[in-house]
N, C-alpha and C positions, 0 to 999 in steps of 0.2 A: 409713544407718539412723539415724533421729533419736530422741533420747530422748523419753520421754513428755511432759516439760514443754513441748516445742515444739509439741504438738498442742492444738487447742481442746478443752477439757474439756466435752463435752456430757453424757456419762454415764460415771462412773468405771468401772463394770463393763464397758461396751462398749469403752471405750478400752483397759482392761487386756486384754480378750480379744483385741482386734485386735493389740496390741503383742506379746503372748505368741505368737500364731499366726505373726506375721512373724518373730520371733526363732527360733522352733522350726524354721522352714523352712530355716535354715542347715545343719541336720543331715540334710536329706532325702536328700542324696547317699549317706549311710551307711545308708539304709533303716531309720531308727529310728522307733519310734512317737513322735508329737509330744511326749508327756509326758516322754520320756527325754532330749531334747536341751536345751541351754542355753536358758533362757527358757521352757521348756515348762510349768512350774508353779512355785508358790511353796510351800515346805515349812517347817513347824516343824522345827528342828534341836534335839533335846533335849540340852542341854549337860550334861556331866558326869553321864551317865545311869547311875549305879552307886552302890552304898553308899560312904560315906566314914567310916572309923574306927568301923564298927559301926552307923552311923546311916543313915537315909533309904534303907532297903532296898527301898522300893516305887517307886523312880524309874522303872525300866523298865516296870513295869505301868502306871504313870500315863501314860507317854509313849505306849504302845501303845493305851491306852484313849481317847486323843484321836482315834483313827481313822487308817486307812491311806489314802494313803501318808504316811510320816513318816521323818525322818532321826534317827538315834540316834548320839550320840558315846560312844565308849569309849576311855579312856586306858589304855595298857599300859606295864608296867615289867618289866624282866628282873630277877627277884628271886633272890638266893642265900640259901638257908636256912642260918642260922649253925649250926644243930644238925647237919645232915646234909652240908652242903657242896654239896648239889644245887641247881641253878638251874632256874627255870621262868618263863614269862610269866604275869603276873597283871594283873587289872583294878584299877588304883589310880592316884590322882593323885600319890602320892609318900609319903615318910616321914612319920610312923613306920609301920612295917609290923607287922601282928600275926602274919603267917604263915598267916592264914585267908582271905586275899583270894581270890576266885574266879578261875578261868581264863576266857578268852573263850568257850570251849566251854560252860562251865557257866552263865556269867552271861548270855550273849547267844544263841549259836546254838541251844542246846537249848530255850531259853525262847521262841524264835520258830518252833520247828519246826512247830507246828500251823498257824499262818496261812501259812507258806511252802509247806508240802506241800499245803495246800488250794488255794493259788494255782496250783501246778503241775498239780493235778488239773483245776481249772476251765479252765486254759489260755486266759487272756485277756491275751495279751502287750501289747495296746494300753494296759493299765493299769500295766505294769511300768516300772521297779522299784517295788515296794511299800514296801521298806525300804532306805534309804541308810545304810550303816554307815560312820560317820566315825571313823577310827582316829587317835588322837593318841599316837604312840609317844614316851614320855618318855625312853626310853633306846634306843640304836641299835646294840647289839652285834651282830656277825654271827650269833652263836648265837640271839639274839632274833629276828632276821629269818628265820632258817632254821626256827625253831619256829613262827612265825606262818605261813610259807608252807605248812608241813605241815598246820596247822590249817585253813587255807583249802582245802587240797586235799581234806580230809575232806568238805567241804560244796560242792565245786566244781559239782555239778549245780544248786545254788541260785543261783550267782553269775553276774552279768553279766561278760562277758569279751571280749577282742579277741585276734586273732592277733599274736604276736610276729613281726615281720619285720625284715629287715636295716636298712631305712631307717625310722628312727623319726620322720622329719620331719612326716609327715602322719598324722592319725588313721585307723586302719582301722575298718571297720564293727564295731559292738558287737553281740554276741549277747546280747540283753537277757533277763534272768531276774528273778525276784522280788527279789533282793538285789543292790545295787551297793555295792562297797567302795571307799572313798576313803582315802588316807593323805596324809602331809605332803610337804614339798618338799626334805628333805635329800638331798644327792647320794648318800649311802650307801644310802638306800632305793632310788633308781633302780638302783644297781648290783646290789642283791640281787633286786629284784622285776622288773627288766627286762633290764639289760645282761648278767647272768650266764646268762640263759635262752637256749636254742637257738632259732633261728628255727623257727616252727611251733608252739611252746609257746603255750598260752593264758595271757594276762595275767589274773590273778585280782583285782588291785586297781590303782588308778590314783592317781598322785601329783598334787600341786599344782605350779604353776609357781613358780620362785623369784621373790621380790620383793627385788631387790638395790638398796636405797636408802641403805645405811649410809654410803656416802661423801658423800651429800648431806645427810642429817639426823642422823648419828651413830646411837647405839643407846640402848635402854632408855628411861628417863624423858625424857632429853633429846630423843629423837626424837618422842615422842608429840605435842608441841605443834606440830611442823612437818609432820607427815604430810599434813594437810589442805591444805597449800599446794602439794603436788606435783601436776603434771598427770597425768591418768589415763594418758596414754601412757607416762609414766615408771614409774608404779606397775604397769602391766600392759604390760610392754615386749615380751613374747613371747606367741605364741598357743599353741593346743593342739598337742600332739604325740600320738603313739600312746599313750605312757604318761602324760604330764602333761595333765590335762584340766580342771583347775579352779583357782580362785584364792581365797585365804582372807585376810580382812582384819579387823583390829580396827576398831571404830567410829571410832577417832581419824582414819582417813583421810577421814571424812565431816565430822565436827565437831571442830575443833581442840581437843586436850587430852582428847578422849574423853568418856565419859558423865558423869563428875563435874564437868566444866567446861562442859557443854552448857547453853545458854540456851534461849530459846523457839525452836521449830522455824520456820524461815523459808523463803521462796521460794528464797533462795540455797542453803540447805542441800539443798533438794529438787533443784535443778539440779545440784548437785555429786553427789548420789546417782545421779541419772539418768545423768550422764556416765560414772560408774564402771561402772554396770551395762551401759550401752550399749557401752562399750569391751570389757568382758569377753565379752559375747555376740557382738560383732562378731568377736572372736578365737576363737570357738567354745569358750568356757570357761564352765563353771558358776561362779557367784560366791556366796560365803558371807561373812556379817558376824557377828562375835561381840563381846560377848554382851549382848543388849539386855534389861535388867531394869529394873523400876521399883517400889519398895516402901519402906515405912518400915524403917529399920535393924533394928528389933526383930522384923520378920517374916522376916528372912533365915534360910534353912535350910542353912547351910554355904556360902552363895553369896559369891563374891568381891566385896568392897566397891567396887572400881574399876569394876565393870560396872553399877552402880546409877545410874539417872537421878534417883532420889530420890522418884519418885511413879509410880503406875500410869498416870496421865494422860499424863505425859511419855513413858513407854515406848510407850503406845498410839499417840501421834502418830507415832513412828518406825516402829512395826509397820505402820501404815496406809501410810505413805510407801514402806516397803520392799515391801509387797505390790503397790502400784500401780506401782512401778518395775520389778517382775519379778525381784526378788532370789530366787535359786534356793533358798538355805538361810539362814533367819533363826535364829540361835542364841539361846536364852534358857533360863533356869532355871525360868521361870514357864510350864510346859507348857500347862496348861489355859487360862490367860488368853490366851496367844498363839494357841493353836488356835482359840479363840472368835473372835478378831479376824480370822483367816484364812478361816474357814468362812462 
């Protein structure tokens, strides 16, 4: 499977359609609709799609208003109420907590009930999943995992699932529904959401593959400048399993140093992006990049400064490249602008 850059560019739209169709075919053995498999489509991934510290309460409505299908990120924390001593899962990026943060049921599931139940009535599974729920668990207590599993059970009829089998090495067919739930790569999550389940149980969410490069590039800020030098085969060393079905990357794996250090978008950058996407899809993995913003500093709405390319034009160049390369999930805080670039 060759990356897009190796093909003659006669028409960007025709090339993209052909490449996505070819990549989606890798999932045909699992009887998936073309849109559900890696490379099947390119989605806006609405980053940090929840209120923060009492502000920006309209993020979920804004993301849904861009149209379906769409990916929605929700961060979860296991919060202990200091007044009562009771703990619960809340939608939050982190401290300080007010104690008024919503639950995942309140903020996400009940607010997407209408489109999800409409989709189930209309029964057009070739268009599913309509919503990809991307969970970022900021804390991984066993109690938190158990509470999340119960919550997902309440909405199980909405969720894309697969059968838990004894041998996790190969992905089992997905029973595709309007919502697909993805989570992170910690080993503790696999234990709770896969290993502890009896064979025959339906998997309600799917983890990311581990990206184990710390021995090569160190950690934190020291690693950021080195990630773009690593071969795609090192960054994506394993393929899909029954539980782990996607890979999640900071943009620094494409452009050295990440958004704040990016220069003009080049053919070499495009080839690097194509190689990473091609590697992921070859291994039957969805691929996500975060977080691609471009705006004057004064226009930020609680957005992380290190994710900012500095101008909308610079971000748009990366959005176009990611769309043409077939990136499954493009994370951004600029929902409407990115959606416009994708549609």
